C-alpha positions in Angstrom: -41.3 19.5 12.8 -39.4 18.2 9.6 -36.0 18.8 8.8 -34.6 22.2 8.2 -32.9 22.9 5.3 -30.1 25.6 4.8 -32.3 29.2 4.3 -33.1 31.5 7.6 -35.1 31.4 10.1 -37.3 33.2 13.0 -37.1 31.3 15.9 -38.9 31.9 19.1 -39.6 29.5 22.4 -43.7 29.5 22.3 -45.2 28.0 25.0 -47.2 24.6 24.3 -50.3 25.2 26.4 -51.5 28.7 26.1 -49.1 29.8 23.0 -47.1 33.0 24.8 -44.0 33.9 24.1 -40.7 34.1 25.8 -40.0 38.0 26.1 -37.3 38.4 28.4 -36.7 37.7 32.3 -36.2 39.2 35.2 -33.5 37.4 38.2 -34.2 39.6 41.8 -34.0 37.8 44.8 -32.8 34.5 44.2 -36.1 33.7 42.2 -36.2 33.8 38.1 -39.9 35.0 36.5 -40.2 34.7 32.7 -41.4 37.9 30.7 -43.9 36.9 28.6 -46.0 38.2 25.1 -48.4 37.5 23.1 -46.9 40.1 20.3 -44.7 38.2 18.0 -42.8 41.0 17.6 -41.8 42.0 21.1 -41.2 38.3 21.7 -37.2 37.2 22.6 -36.7 36.3 18.4 -33.2 34.8 17.0 -32.2 35.0 13.7 -30.5 31.9 12.4 -29.9 29.3 9.4 -28.3 26.6 11.2 -30.9 23.5 11.2 -29.8 21.0 14.1 -32.5 22.2 16.4 -30.6 21.9 19.5 -27.9 23.9 18.7 -30.8 26.5 17.5 -32.2 25.9 21.2 -28.9 26.4 22.7 -28.1 29.7 20.4 -31.9 30.6 21.3 -31.3 30.5 24.7 -28.3 32.1 25.2 -30.2 35.1 23.8 -32.5 35.0 26.8 -30.0 35.3 29.5 -28.9 37.9 27.5 -32.1 39.4 28.0 -32.4 40.3 31.8 -35.3 43.9 32.4 -33.3 46.5 33.2 -33.7 46.1 37.0 -32.7 42.2 36.7 -29.5 40.1 37.9 -28.1 38.0 35.3 -29.2 34.5 36.2 -26.3 32.8 38.0 -23.4 30.5 36.4 -24.8 27.2 38.7 -28.9 27.9 37.6 -28.2 28.2 34.4 -28.9 24.2 33.5 -31.5 24.1 35.0 -33.1 27.2 33.5 -32.5 25.8 30.3 -34.1 22.3 31.5 -36.9 24.2 32.6 -37.8 26.0 29.3 -36.6 22.7 27.5 -39.9 21.5 29.4 -42.6 24.5 29.2 -41.8 26.2 25.9 -41.1 24.7 21.9 -39.7 26.3 19.5 -42.0 28.6 17.0 -39.8 28.2 13.8 -41.1 30.5 10.2 -39.2 31.6 7.3 -37.6 34.9 8.0 -37.2 37.0 4.9 -36.0 40.7 5.9 -32.6 41.7 5.2 -30.8 42.9 8.4 -31.1 46.3 7.4 -34.7 45.4 8.2 -34.6 43.7 11.4 -35.1 45.1 15.2 -35.0 43.7 18.4 -33.6 40.4 17.3 -30.7 38.1 18.0 -28.8 37.9 14.5 -26.9 34.6 14.1 -26.1 34.0 10.6 -22.9 32.5 8.8 -21.0 32.5 12.0 -22.1 35.7 13.5 -24.2 36.4 16.3 -24.8 40.1 17.3 -27.8 41.7 18.5 -29.9 44.0 16.7 -32.1 46.6 19.6 -35.6 48.4 18.7 -33.9 51.1 17.3 -31.8 48.9 14.9 -28.5 49.9 16.8 -25.7 46.3 16.6 -25.0 45.5 20.0 -21.8 42.7 20.3 -22.7 40.0 22.4 -19.5 40.6 23.8 -18.8 44.1 26.4 -15.4 44.7 24.9 -15.8 43.9 21.5 -18.9 47.3 21.4 -18.3 51.2 20.9 -17.0 52.4 24.4 -18.0 56.0 25.6 -15.7 56.3 27.8 -17.6 60.0 30.0 -15.1 59.9 32.6 -12.4 61.2 30.2 -14.1 63.7 28.2 -12.1 66.7 27.3 -14.9 68.8 26.5 -18.5 68.8 27.1 -20.6 66.2 25.0 -24.1 66.0 24.4 -26.2 62.7 23.1 -29.2 62.1 21.7 -30.2 59.2 24.1 -32.5 56.4 22.8 -32.6 54.1 25.5 -30.2 52.5 28.0 -29.8 49.7 30.4 -27.9 47.1 31.4 -26.9 44.6 29.5 -25.0 40.8 30.2 -21.4 40.4 29.0 -21.4 37.2 26.8 -17.9 36.9 27.7 -18.3 36.8 31.7 -21.6 36.9 32.6 -21.6 39.8 34.2 -23.8 42.9 33.9 -22.5 46.6 32.3 -24.2 49.8 31.8 -24.6 50.9 28.9 -26.6 53.0 25.9 -27.8 53.6 22.5 -27.5 57.0 20.4 -28.2 58.9 17.1 -25.4 58.9 15.2 -25.9 61.0 12.6 -28.5 59.6 10.4 -28.3 56.5 12.3 -28.3 54.6 15.7 -25.3 53.4 17.8 -25.0 51.8 20.7 -22.4 52.5 23.4 -20.9 50.9 26.2 -20.3 52.7 29.7 -18.0 52.5 32.7 -19.3 50.9 35.6 -19.6 54.1 37.5 -22.3 54.8 35.0 -24.8 52.1 36.6 -26.5 54.3 39.6 -27.5 56.9 36.8 -28.7 54.5 33.5 -31.1 53.5 36.8 -32.5 56.4 37.6 -33.2 57.5 34.3 -34.4 54.2 33.6 -36.6 54.6 36.6 -37.3 58.6 35.5 -39.4 57.3 32.4 -37.5 60.5 30.9 -36.0 58.3 27.8 -35.5 58.9 24.8 -33.7 62.1 26.0 -30.6 64.6 25.1 -27.9 64.2 27.7 -24.8 66.5 28.3 -21.7 65.2 30.1 -20.2 68.1 31.7 -16.8 68.0 33.2 -16.7 69.8 36.3 -13.2 71.7 37.4 -12.4 68.7 40.2 -12.1 66.3 37.2 -16.3 64.4 38.3 -18.6 64.6 35.4 -21.9 65.5 35.4 -24.6 64.0 33.8 -27.9 66.2 32.7 -31.0 65.0 30.8 -33.5 66.7 28.9 -36.5 65.4 27.5 -36.5 65.8 24.1 -40.0 66.9 24.4 -38.3 69.9 26.7 -39.2 73.2 24.6 -36.1 74.5 25.6 -34.4 72.3 23.2 
């Protein structure tokens, strides 16, 4: 590949054999499966202005490790190097110019001028470190709250490599990503499995201090 200049690029992992691109990963029962796609809009994508291709490949790989499907476990630390070598052997960097402004980007990792954030399919920005995200503390609500939830899932904290639950909601006329307490893992999984999203979630505090989560589809005629 020709030497890169200091411009902004879209980078994806693309198979040298069938041109399929990496979309994400699923790790269960000590087995890693790659989620592949032929649709570049669905593929794992890094936006970068770096010129060193080894650095670019590492940044894209780290974005890959933060991209498990909602019912997956993160890649164990002890398997990270072997997985990186596997990808390097079977996939090439597909680098194309990027002319989009940050506000127009969705479903990408944005890594320009030292910034590193994830931008989901709804345009919400997710910091790669768990603690740097907005916190929706459902355990300390003083009154019932309702949220218009677009998506939710389990996300990888770049600092610890562990999973945490989170959700993207409408926030005024914009979208916002929130991390959730660890106790929310179960109902986040349940709602994903029920395929009710997007939905209205009501967090109702009970007299005994617990919080009930009530979900209604946005297509519910009573809303």
